[in-house]
C-alpha positions as CSV (number, residue, x, y, z in Angstrom):
1,M,29.6,35.1,30.6
2,R,29.3,31.1,31.1
3,R,27.2,31.6,34.1
4,V,24.9,33.4,32.4
5,L,24.2,30.6,29.9
6,S,23.8,28.2,31.9
7,T,21.5,30.0,34.2
8,L,19.8,30.3,30.8
9,A,19.7,27.2,29.6
10,I,18.2,25.9,32.8
11,G,15.4,28.5,32.6
12,L,14.4,27.2,28.9
13,I,14.1,23.6,30.1
14,T,11.7,24.6,32.6
15,L,9.3,26.6,30.5
16,V,9.5,23.7,27.9
17,A,8.6,21.2,30.4
18,P,6.1,22.3,32.8
19,L,4.6,19.8,35.4
20,R,1.7,18.4,34.0
21,A,-0.6,15.8,36.1
22,E,-0.3,12.4,34.4
23,F,-2.4,10.4,37.3
24,A,-5.6,10.8,39.1
25,Y,-6.7,8.4,42.0
26,V,-10.0,8.4,43.6
27,A,-10.7,7.0,47.4
28,N,-13.4,4.0,47.6
29,S,-14.4,4.0,50.8
30,S,-16.6,1.5,50.8
31,T,-14.7,-1.3,48.8
32,N,-11.3,-0.3,50.9
33,N,-9.3,0.8,47.8
34,V,-8.0,3.4,45.4
35,S,-8.9,3.6,41.2
36,G,-6.2,5.2,39.3
37,F,-6.3,6.7,35.8
38,R,-4.3,7.7,33.6
39,I,-5.2,11.1,32.1
40,R,-4.7,11.5,28.5
41,E,-4.1,14.6,26.3
42,N,-7.2,15.2,25.5
43,G,-8.5,15.0,29.3
44,A,-10.1,11.4,28.7
45,L,-9.7,8.7,31.6
46,T,-8.4,5.4,31.2
47,P,-7.7,2.8,34.0
48,L,-4.5,1.9,35.3
49,P,-3.2,-1.4,35.2
50,G,-3.5,-3.0,38.7
51,S,-6.5,-0.6,39.3
52,P,-7.9,-0.7,41.9
53,F,-5.1,-0.8,43.9
54,A,-6.0,-2.2,47.9
55,V,-4.9,0.5,50.5
56,G,-6.4,-0.5,54.0
57,V,-10.0,0.2,55.3
58,Q,-12.6,3.3,54.4
59,P,-9.8,5.5,52.5
60,I,-10.9,9.2,53.3
61,L,-8.7,11.7,52.0
62,M,-5.7,11.4,49.8
63,T,-2.7,14.1,48.5
64,V,-0.1,14.0,46.0
65,D,3.0,15.6,46.6
66,P,3.8,18.5,44.1
67,V,6.4,16.2,41.9
68,G,3.9,13.9,41.4
69,Q,6.1,11.1,42.9
70,F,4.2,9.9,46.5
71,L,0.7,9.5,46.9
72,Y,-0.6,9.7,51.2
73,L,-4.4,8.5,52.0
74,A,-5.3,8.8,55.4
75,N,-8.6,6.7,56.7
76,F,-11.0,6.4,59.5
77,H,-8.7,3.7,61.2
78,Q,-6.6,5.9,62.6
79,T,-3.9,5.8,60.0
80,I,-2.2,7.3,56.8
81,Y,-0.7,5.4,54.7
82,G,2.4,6.3,52.3
83,F,2.7,5.2,48.6
84,R,5.2,5.7,45.9
85,I,3.8,6.5,42.4
86,G,5.3,4.3,39.9
87,E,6.2,5.5,36.4
88,N,2.8,3.9,35.4
89,G,0.9,5.2,38.3
90,A,0.9,1.8,39.8
91,L,0.9,2.6,43.4
92,T,3.6,0.8,45.7
93,P,3.5,1.3,49.6
94,L,6.2,2.9,51.3
95,P,8.6,1.5,54.0
96,G,6.6,2.6,57.8
97,S,3.1,3.0,56.2
98,P,1.1,3.0,57.8
99,V,1.5,5.6,60.4
100,A,-0.7,6.0,64.0
101,V,-2.2,9.5,63.5
102,G,-5.7,9.2,65.7
103,V,-8.9,8.8,65.6
104,Q,-10.5,9.7,62.1
105,P,-7.8,11.8,60.4
106,T,-9.7,14.8,58.7
107,S,-8.4,17.7,56.2
108,N,-7.0,20.9,57.5
109,G,-8.5,23.0,54.8
110,S,-5.3,23.4,52.7
């Protein structure tokens, strides 16, 4: 019985607190940075403190991991940058970033 109640409690917590996007990021290829915004409850965007964030030369593609902790960004200069997304949305470079990946990386369509 204890195991059933424990599983039920975990299930209820999951239902009460679904994942929700809190931040949005836009690559600015011509200015070599990323603009960051907080997504408000009503859908409005407000700029993040410290935005735009410097990210290397000609950022073109970005993705955020499923739980919203990391942002990865490819640029035309054969590298991918990794950033930790802070509680306030600020981007902090990951150790070992950038990583060389080849000439003009592009999306695989997924």
